[in-house]
C-alpha positions in Angstrom: 96.8 -108.5 15.7 95.7 -112.1 14.7 96.9 -113.0 11.2 96.1 -115.7 8.7 97.3 -116.1 5.1 94.7 -114.7 2.6 96.5 -115.5 -0.7 99.8 -115.9 -2.4 100.5 -114.0 -5.6 102.4 -115.5 -8.5 103.1 -113.2 -11.5 102.9 -115.3 -14.7 103.8 -114.7 -18.3 100.9 -116.6 -19.9 97.8 -116.8 -17.7 96.0 -119.6 -19.6 99.1 -121.8 -19.6 99.5 -121.2 -15.8 95.8 -121.9 -15.1 96.1 -125.2 -17.0 99.3 -126.2 -15.1 97.8 -125.4 -11.6 94.3 -126.8 -12.3 94.8 -129.7 -14.7 98.1 -131.0 -13.3 98.1 -130.0 -9.7 94.4 -130.2 -9.1 93.6 -126.6 -8.1 90.2 -125.2 -8.9 89.7 -121.8 -10.5 87.4 -119.7 -8.5 87.3 -116.2 -10.0 88.9 -114.0 -12.7 89.3 -110.2 -12.8 90.6 -107.5 -15.1 92.8 -105.0 -13.3 93.3 -101.5 -14.7 93.2 -97.9 -13.4 94.5 -95.6 -10.7 93.4 -97.9 -7.8 95.7 -100.8 -9.0 98.5 -98.4 -10.0 98.4 -97.0 -6.5 98.6 -100.4 -4.9 101.5 -101.8 -7.0 103.4 -98.6 -7.6 103.5 -98.9 -11.4 101.9 -96.7 -14.0 99.8 -97.9 -16.9 98.8 -101.2 -15.3 96.6 -103.5 -17.4 96.5 -107.1 -16.0 94.4 -110.2 -15.8 94.1 -112.4 -12.7 92.8 -115.8 -12.1 92.2 -117.0 -8.5 92.8 -120.7 -7.8 92.2 -122.8 -4.7 93.7 -126.1 -3.7 91.3 -129.1 -3.2 91.8 -128.8 0.6 90.8 -125.1 0.5 92.4 -121.7 1.3 94.7 -119.8 1.1 94.0 -119.1 -2.6 96.7 -118.4 -5.1 96.4 -115.3 -7.3 97.9 -115.9 -10.8 98.5 -112.4 -12.1 99.5 -111.6 -15.7 100.6 -108.1 -16.4 99.8 -107.0 -20.0 101.4 -103.6 -19.3 103.9 -102.8 -18.0 105.5 -106.2 -18.7 107.9 -107.6 -16.2 111.0 -109.6 -16.7 111.9 -113.1 -15.5 114.9 -113.1 -13.3 116.6 -116.5 -13.7 118.1 -116.3 -10.2 114.6 -116.4 -8.7 114.4 -120.1 -9.8 117.3 -121.1 -7.5 116.5 -122.3 -4.0 119.2 -120.1 -2.4 118.1 -116.7 -3.8 117.1 -114.3 -1.0 113.4 -113.6 -0.7 110.2 -115.5 -1.0 111.5 -118.7 -2.7 108.9 -121.5 -2.9 105.4 -122.7 -2.1 105.0 -126.2 -0.7 101.9 -128.2 -1.5 101.1 -131.1 0.9 100.1 -134.3 -0.9 99.0 -137.8 0.3 101.7 -139.6 -1.7 104.8 -137.7 -2.7 106.1 -140.5 -4.9 102.8 -140.7 -6.9 102.6 -136.9 -7.2 106.2 -136.8 -8.5 105.4 -139.5 -11.0 102.4 -137.6 -12.3 104.6 -134.5 -12.7 107.3 -136.4 -14.5 104.7 -138.0 -16.8 103.4 -134.5 -17.7 107.0 -133.5 -18.7 107.8 -131.5 -15.5 111.5 -131.8 -14.6 112.0 -132.5 -10.9 115.1 -130.9 -9.3 115.6 -134.3 -7.7 113.7 -137.4 -6.7 111.6 -137.3 -3.5 113.9 -137.3 -0.4 113.1 -138.2 3.3 114.3 -135.5 5.7 116.5 -137.4 8.2 115.1 -137.8 11.7 118.3 -136.2 13.1 117.5 -133.0 11.3 113.8 -132.5 12.2 110.6 -134.4 12.8 107.4 -132.3 12.5 104.3 -132.8 14.6 102.7 -134.3 11.4 105.6 -136.8 11.2 108.6 -137.4 9.0 108.7 -135.2 5.9 109.4 -136.4 2.3 109.6 -133.8 -0.4 110.9 -132.7 -3.8 111.2 -129.5 -5.7 110.1 -128.6 -9.3 109.3 -125.5 -11.3 106.1 -124.2 -12.8 106.0 -123.0 -16.4 107.5 -119.6 -15.4 110.3 -121.1 -13.3 108.6 -120.5 -9.9 110.0 -123.0 -7.4 107.4 -125.3 -6.0 107.5 -128.2 -3.5 105.4 -131.3 -3.0 105.6 -132.7 0.5 104.2 -135.6 2.4 104.3 -136.3 6.2 104.2 -139.9 7.7 
């Protein structure tokens, strides 16, 4: 069974704020929007009374797309532990950039708090086919852990 990644879903509390963050700050492009309601979506997600709005965004380099999903009902809760790097489960999305230091500077100028300054992964730990990795972590407006990374 050949696989590829179709999309990544991020549940957000304020769709417009998240669309602005990902498009205006990170450079994604919004490709579509949809209203989700009815038995078909309730069956998929296992929740009753679902009313939601979704915006699909795509990175400048292309797919996979990210699905920003805002539930109007039933509302979900933010779980603070999900913002920590060591919480079990899907934990972060890494975005490859050409210049991690410039990207980090842009984030900081926009008021985004980095978890730390960009760091070079020591050669003794791992060297990827694309080269040595430099990266740093930050959060989106809902506390979703994100990474910017550069290879040289």
